[in-house]
C-alpha positions in Angstrom: -25.6 0.2 -40.8 -25.3 -1.6 -44.0 -24.2 -5.2 -43.7 -21.0 -6.3 -45.9 -20.4 -9.7 -47.1 -16.6 -10.2 -47.3 -14.2 -13.0 -48.7 -10.6 -13.6 -48.6 -8.2 -15.0 -51.1 -4.6 -15.6 -49.9 -2.1 -18.4 -50.3 -0.9 -18.0 -46.7 -3.3 -19.4 -44.0 -1.8 -17.1 -41.3 -2.6 -13.9 -43.5 -6.2 -15.4 -44.0 -6.6 -15.7 -40.2 -5.2 -12.3 -39.5 -7.7 -10.7 -42.0 -10.6 -12.7 -40.9 -10.3 -11.8 -37.3 -10.1 -8.2 -37.9 -13.2 -8.4 -40.3 -15.1 -10.5 -37.8 -14.5 -7.9 -35.0 -16.2 -5.3 -37.1 -20.0 -4.6 -36.7 -22.3 -6.2 -39.5 -19.4 -7.8 -41.3 -19.7 -11.3 -42.4 -16.9 -13.4 -43.9 -18.6 -15.6 -46.4 -15.6 -17.7 -47.7 -12.0 -17.9 -47.6 -9.6 -19.7 -50.3 -6.0 -20.2 -50.7 -6.0 -20.9 -54.5 -7.4 -19.7 -57.7 -9.5 -22.6 -58.4 -11.3 -22.6 -55.2 -11.8 -18.8 -55.3 -13.4 -19.0 -58.7 -15.8 -21.6 -57.6 -16.8 -19.5 -54.4 -17.2 -16.4 -56.6 -19.5 -18.3 -58.9 -21.8 -19.7 -56.0 -21.6 -17.3 -53.2 -22.5 -13.5 -53.4 -20.2 -11.2 -51.7 -19.6 -7.5 -51.7 -16.0 -7.4 -51.6 -13.1 -9.8 -51.8 -9.7 -9.1 -50.2 -7.3 -10.6 -52.7 -3.7 -11.3 -52.5 -1.8 -10.4 -55.6 0.9 -13.0 -55.3 -0.4 -16.5 -55.5 2.7 -18.5 -56.5 3.1 -19.7 -59.3 0.3 -17.3 -60.3 -0.9 -13.8 -59.5 -4.7 -12.9 -58.7 -4.7 -10.8 -61.9 -4.9 -14.1 -63.9 -8.2 -14.7 -62.0 -10.0 -11.5 -63.3 -10.5 -12.7 -67.1 -12.2 -15.8 -65.8 -14.8 -13.9 -63.8 -18.1 -13.5 -65.9 -20.0 -11.4 -63.5 -17.9 -8.8 -61.7 -20.7 -7.6 -59.1 -18.3 -7.1 -56.1 -15.4 -4.9 -55.3 -11.8 -6.1 -54.8 -9.4 -4.7 -52.3 -5.9 -6.1 -53.4 -3.4 -7.0 -50.9 0.3 -6.8 -51.8 3.7 -6.6 -50.3 4.3 -3.8 -53.0 4.9 -4.7 -56.5 5.5 -1.4 -58.5 3.9 -2.6 -61.7 0.8 -3.8 -60.0 0.4 -0.9 -57.7 0.7 1.7 -60.4 -2.1 0.0 -62.3 -4.3 0.0 -59.2 -3.5 3.7 -58.7 -4.6 4.6 -62.3 -7.9 2.6 -61.5 -8.1 4.4 -58.1 -8.6 0.8 -56.9 -8.1 0.1 -53.2 -5.1 -1.9 -52.1 -3.6 -2.8 -48.6 0.1 -3.3 -48.2 1.6 -6.1 -46.1 2.1 -6.1 -43.1 -1.5 -5.5 -42.4 -2.7 -2.4 -40.6 -6.1 -2.8 -38.8 -6.8 0.8 -39.8 -6.5 0.0 -43.6 -8.8 -2.9 -43.4 -11.4 -1.0 -41.6 -11.2 2.0 -43.9 -11.6 -0.5 -47.0 -14.7 -1.9 -45.3 -16.2 1.6 -44.9 -15.6 2.4 -48.5 -17.5 -0.7 -49.5 -20.1 0.0 -46.9 -20.8 3.6 -48.2 -20.3 2.8 -51.9 -23.1 4.3 -54.0 -21.9 3.2 -57.6 -22.6 -0.4 -58.9 -20.2 -2.8 -57.6 -17.6 -4.1 -60.0 -17.3 -1.1 -62.4 -13.9 -0.1 -61.2 -12.8 -3.7 -60.8 -13.8 -4.3 -64.7 -11.4 -1.5 -65.4 -8.6 -3.4 -63.7 -9.7 -6.4 -65.5 -9.3 -4.7 -68.8 -5.9 -3.3 -67.9 -4.5 -6.7 -67.2 -6.2 -8.3 -70.2 -4.3 -5.9 -72.5 -0.9 -4.6 -72.8 -0.1 -2.1 -70.1 1.3 0.4 -72.5 -2.3 0.5 -74.2 -4.0 1.6 -71.0 -5.5 4.9 -71.6 -8.0 5.7 -68.8 -7.9 6.7 -65.2 -10.6 7.0 -62.6 -11.4 10.4 -61.1 -13.6 10.4 -57.9 -16.2 13.1 -57.9 -18.8 14.2 -55.5 -21.5 11.4 -56.5 -19.1 8.7 -57.3 -16.4 8.5 -60.1 -15.7 9.3 -63.6 -13.6 7.2 -66.1 -11.5 9.7 -67.9 -9.5 9.2 -71.3 -6.0 10.5 -70.5 -5.6 11.7 -74.1 -8.3 14.2 -73.4 -6.3 15.7 -70.4 -4.6 18.7 -71.5 -2.9 19.6 -68.2 -3.1 19.2 -64.3 -2.6 22.0 -62.0 -1.6 21.6 -58.3 -4.2 22.8 -55.7 -2.2 22.0 -52.4 -3.1 18.3 -51.7 -5.6 18.3 -54.5 -5.2 18.7 -58.4 -7.3 20.5 -60.9 -7.6 18.4 -64.2 -8.3 20.4 -67.3 -9.8 18.4 -70.2 -10.5 19.4 -73.8 -14.1 20.6 -74.2 -13.7 22.9 -71.3 -14.3 20.2 -68.7 -12.7 20.3 -65.2 -12.3 18.0 -62.2 -10.9 18.5 -59.0 -9.2 15.2 -57.8 -8.1 14.3 -54.2 -4.7 13.2 -55.5 -1.5 15.3 -55.4 0.3 16.5 -58.6 3.1 14.2 -57.7 0.7 11.2 -57.8 -0.5 12.0 -61.3 3.2 12.7 -62.4 4.1 9.0 -61.3 1.0 7.7 -63.1 1.2 9.7 -66.3 4.9 10.4 -67.2 5.1 7.4 -69.5 1.8 8.5 -71.2 3.3 11.6 -72.7 3.0 13.9 -69.6 5.6 16.2 -68.3 6.0 18.2 -65.1 7.3 21.7 -66.5 6.6 23.5 -63.3 6.1 22.6 -59.7 2.5 23.4 -60.2 1.8 21.9 -63.6 1.8 18.7 -65.5 1.2 19.1 -69.1 0.2 16.5 -72.0 2.5 17.4 -74.6 -0.1 16.3 -77.3 -1.9 19.5 -76.5 0.8 22.0 -76.8 0.4 24.4 -79.7 3.2 26.9 -79.0 6.4 27.2 -76.9 7.3 30.7 -75.9 11.1 30.8 -75.2 13.2 33.4 -73.4 13.4 34.5 -69.7 9.7 33.8 -69.1 9.4 30.6 -71.0 6.0 29.1 -71.2 3.8 26.7 -73.2 0.5 27.7 -74.9 -2.0 24.8 -74.7 -4.9 24.0 -77.1 -7.3 25.9 -74.9 -5.1 28.9 -75.0 -3.9 28.6 -71.5 -0.2 29.9 -71.0 1.6 27.2 -68.8 5.1 28.6 -67.2 8.1 26.5 -67.6 10.3 26.7 -64.5 13.9 28.0 -65.0 15.5 24.8 -63.6 13.3 22.5 -65.9 13.5 24.6 -69.0 16.8 23.3 -70.6 16.0 19.7 -69.7 12.5 19.9 -71.0 13.7 21.4 -74.4 16.3 18.9 -74.9 13.8 16.0 -74.2 11.3 17.5 -76.6 13.9 17.2 -79.6 12.9 14.5 -81.9 9.3 14.6 -80.7 8.4 18.0 -82.1 10.4 20.7 -83.9 10.6 24.2 -82.4 
């Protein structure tokens, strides 16, 4: 069983102790360091190699996101800890980044450690994507992470034509005839991508309006996409969809 070197950053000592106890009870897990402020954490990161840092988002008067641009070598993974901050959690979901909600559940901590233990990709790659997100304006964020059989791919959302529901999974169709099956529901993608020009036109389809080439009106209304696919528009969404498109395109 692979050894995991863990660290904890939280401004509340009681939270540090809870996390530390759970981690030390796990087989082959070592807590290398703990910190309750950004400066101490940065010093430890630069001097002590770890595989994962459990990092609280809220570190008054700062947030842990302010630490990311200061880290020169992101050779570890981060599991963010939060009491739920919509803006932050949305960003983490876009990057498929692990996070744990407060109050802690032991099962969530164990699951996070197992992901680190089984990780095959280079440490820090997804963390680097989150770092880039918070170093730029959120509205400029244009990539999501899609888990695949041998790891993950970073996908430009502008290349996504549409996403189709497959029970609890989703099929992502990209330009260039590339397809992914992701272990996220269509609702998850709707929450992430609505502000990026995507629209849920049917219970089974989320489309990127940039890839529409024709709208077929009438009883069986549909949208023709750039790959020739005909995407149905549900009757209850049709009028709202057409109204919202006014001013964006002419039809």
